[in-house]
C-alpha positions as CSV (number, residue, x, y, z in Angstrom):
1,M,-0.1,0.0,0.1
2,L,1.4,3.7,-0.5
3,I,0.1,4.6,2.8
4,P,0.2,2.4,6.0
5,D,-3.4,2.1,7.2
6,P,-3.0,-0.6,10.1
7,D,-6.2,0.4,12.0
8,G,-8.3,0.4,8.8
9,R,-9.4,4.0,9.1
10,I,-8.1,5.5,5.8
11,R,-10.2,2.7,4.3
12,F,-13.4,3.4,5.8
13,G,-13.0,7.0,5.7
14,L,-12.7,6.6,1.6
15,V,-15.7,4.2,1.7
16,V,-17.8,6.7,3.5
17,A,-16.7,9.8,1.6
18,S,-17.3,8.1,-1.4
19,F,-21.1,7.1,-0.8
20,A,-21.5,10.8,0.8
21,S,-20.2,12.0,-2.4
22,T,-22.8,10.2,-4.4
23,A,-25.6,11.0,-2.2
24,L,-24.5,14.8,-2.2
25,I,-24.1,14.9,-6.2
26,A,-27.8,13.2,-6.0
27,A,-29.1,15.9,-3.8
28,V,-27.5,18.6,-6.0
29,L,-29.2,17.1,-8.9
30,V,-32.3,17.3,-7.6
31,L,-31.8,21.0,-6.3
32,L,-31.0,21.7,-9.9
33,W,-34.2,20.3,-10.9
34,R,-36.4,22.2,-8.5
35,H,-34.1,25.3,-9.5
36,K,-35.0,25.1,-13.1
37,K,-38.6,24.5,-12.3
38,Q,-38.4,27.5,-9.8
39,A,-36.3,29.8,-12.0
40,P,-38.9,31.9,-13.7
41,S,-40.2,32.6,-10.0
42,E,-38.6,35.4,-7.7
43,A,-39.4,33.4,-4.6
44,G,-37.2,30.6,-5.8
45,F,-34.8,29.1,-3.1
46,A,-31.6,29.9,-4.9
47,R,-32.8,33.9,-5.8
48,R,-33.7,34.1,-1.9
49,L,-30.5,32.7,-1.0
50,I,-28.5,35.0,-3.4
51,E,-30.0,38.1,-1.7
52,R,-28.8,37.1,1.7
53,L,-24.9,37.5,-0.2
54,P,-22.7,40.5,0.2
55,E,-23.5,43.1,-2.8
56,R,-20.5,42.3,-4.6
57,M,-21.1,38.6,-4.8
58,R,-24.7,38.9,-5.8
59,G,-23.9,39.6,-9.6
60,P,-21.8,36.6,-10.1
61,A,-23.9,34.4,-8.1
62,R,-26.8,35.5,-10.1
63,R,-25.4,34.6,-13.3
64,L,-24.3,31.3,-12.2
65,V,-27.6,30.5,-11.0
66,V,-29.2,31.5,-14.6
67,S,-26.7,29.2,-16.1
68,F,-27.5,26.3,-14.3
69,A,-31.1,27.2,-14.8
70,E,-30.7,27.5,-18.6
71,G,-28.1,25.0,-19.1
72,T,-29.6,21.9,-17.3
73,L,-31.5,20.1,-19.5
74,W,-34.0,17.4,-18.3
75,P,-35.9,15.1,-21.2
76,G,-39.5,15.7,-20.9
77,E,-40.8,12.0,-21.2
78,P,-40.6,9.9,-18.2
79,W,-38.9,7.1,-20.1
80,R,-36.3,9.3,-21.3
81,R,-35.6,10.1,-17.8
82,W,-35.5,6.6,-16.6
83,L,-32.8,5.7,-19.6
84,V,-30.7,8.6,-18.5
85,I,-30.5,6.9,-15.1
86,A,-30.2,3.4,-16.4
87,L,-27.2,4.6,-18.8
88,S,-25.3,6.2,-16.2
89,L,-25.6,3.1,-14.0
90,T,-24.7,0.8,-17.2
91,V,-21.7,3.0,-17.3
92,K,-20.4,2.3,-13.8
93,L,-21.1,-1.2,-14.0
94,V,-19.0,-1.3,-17.5
95,A,-16.1,0.6,-15.4
96,A,-16.1,-2.0,-12.8
97,S,-16.1,-4.9,-15.5
98,H,-13.1,-3.3,-16.8
99,L,-11.4,-3.3,-13.7
100,A,-12.6,-6.9,-12.9
101,L,-11.3,-8.4,-16.3
102,A,-8.0,-6.6,-15.5
103,G,-8.0,-8.3,-12.3
104,L,-8.6,-11.7,-13.8
105,A,-5.6,-10.9,-16.3
106,F,-3.2,-10.4,-13.1
107,N,-4.8,-13.2,-10.8
108,V,-6.3,-10.6,-9.0
109,D,-9.6,-12.3,-6.7
110,L,-11.6,-9.7,-5.9
111,A,-15.5,-10.0,-5.1
112,P,-17.7,-8.4,-7.9
113,A,-19.0,-5.9,-5.2
114,V,-15.6,-4.9,-4.3
115,Y,-14.8,-3.4,-7.9
116,L,-18.0,-1.4,-7.3
117,V,-16.7,0.3,-4.2
118,V,-13.2,0.9,-5.9
119,V,-15.2,2.6,-8.7
120,A,-16.9,4.8,-6.4
121,I,-13.5,5.6,-4.3
122,L,-11.7,6.0,-7.2
123,G,-14.2,8.3,-8.9
124,F,-14.0,10.4,-5.5
125,I,-10.3,10.3,-5.4
126,V,-10.1,11.5,-9.3
127,V,-12.4,14.3,-8.3
128,L,-9.8,15.3,-5.5
129,A,-7.0,15.1,-7.8
130,H,-8.1,17.1,-10.4
131,L,-9.4,20.0,-7.9
132,A,-5.9,19.9,-6.5
133,R,-4.6,19.8,-9.9
134,I,-2.5,16.6,-9.3
135,P,-1.1,15.1,-12.6
136,G,-1.8,11.5,-13.0
137,G,-4.7,11.4,-10.6
138,F,-6.2,8.5,-12.1
139,V,-3.6,6.1,-11.8
140,L,-2.4,7.2,-8.3
141,G,-5.6,7.0,-7.0
142,G,-6.2,3.7,-8.9
143,V,-3.0,2.1,-7.3
144,F,-4.1,3.5,-3.9
145,T,-7.5,2.4,-3.9
146,L,-6.6,-1.1,-5.0
147,G,-3.8,-1.1,-2.4
148,L,-6.6,-0.5,0.2
149,F,-7.9,-4.0,-0.5
150,G,-4.8,-5.9,-0.7
151,V,-3.5,-5.7,-4.5
152,R,0.0,-5.2,-4.4
153,E,1.3,-1.7,-6.2
154,E,2.8,-3.5,-9.1
155,T,-0.1,-5.6,-10.0
156,A,-2.6,-2.4,-9.3
157,L,-0.3,-0.2,-11.5
158,A,-0.4,-2.6,-14.2
159,M,-4.3,-3.0,-13.9
160,I,-5.0,0.7,-14.0
161,T,-2.4,0.9,-17.2
162,L,-4.4,-1.8,-18.7
163,V,-7.7,-0.2,-18.1
164,M,-6.3,3.3,-19.3
165,V,-5.4,1.7,-22.7
166,A,-8.6,-0.2,-23.2
167,N,-10.2,3.0,-22.5
168,I,-8.3,4.9,-25.0
169,A,-8.6,2.3,-27.7
170,A,-12.4,2.1,-27.3
171,V,-12.6,6.0,-27.4
172,F,-10.3,6.1,-30.6
173,L,-12.5,3.3,-32.1
174,F,-16.0,4.6,-31.5
175,G,-14.6,8.2,-32.3
176,F,-13.4,6.9,-35.6
177,L,-16.5,5.3,-36.2
178,G,-18.6,8.4,-35.3
179,L,-16.3,10.2,-37.8
180,W,-17.0,7.7,-40.4
181,R,-20.6,8.1,-40.0
182,Q,-20.6,11.7,-40.6
183,G,-18.5,11.6,-43.7
184,L,-15.2,12.8,-41.8
185,T,-11.8,11.8,-41.5
186,L,-9.1,12.4,-39.5
187,R,-7.4,14.9,-42.0
188,D,-10.7,17.0,-42.2
189,V,-10.6,17.1,-38.2
190,S,-7.0,18.0,-38.2
191,M,-7.5,20.7,-41.1
192,Q,-10.6,22.2,-38.9
193,R,-8.1,22.4,-35.9
194,I,-5.4,24.3,-37.6
195,K,-8.3,26.9,-39.3
196,T,-9.6,27.1,-35.6
197,D,-5.7,27.6,-34.1
198,D,-5.0,30.3,-36.9
199,G,-8.3,32.2,-36.0
200,L,-10.0,31.3,-39.4
């Protein structure tokens, strides 16, 4: 393990923090949905909260609230809403399956539920690393998280590297297929990027 954790407090703290962050994200999504419904009304909770801020902070806060109200889109049809939720959960299951397959490749025997916990903790660590501007947050977080469950650092690094390579390959493959369906080539994308960089 990268950090000694003899009494298990770090592991327990990360698990609690990961599930707490998941609950917080869900609460924020609900609040954003309610705010979008209340945005036309001056009696909205966000607007009342803004009015309690210092004068110099009210302007930026109002613009932020308006951007959330106008930029948060949620499908009108109920089946589309459930589809969004189902696809979000499916993405997490796929991510956990990638780690599980990488584990099988290196003879790592962890319970399936452990990989779901690893994905939750890893997502929390990656967000923290991004906010703290720590390069390689995914790799460091992956090695640390797997180490909490007894995986050796060398094996954890190999697993995370394999998952990263698979992800990059998948993005390239599906991105190439998407461009091909649109009638574009990599050369077209490169030329467009050159024009953008030149300000044309």
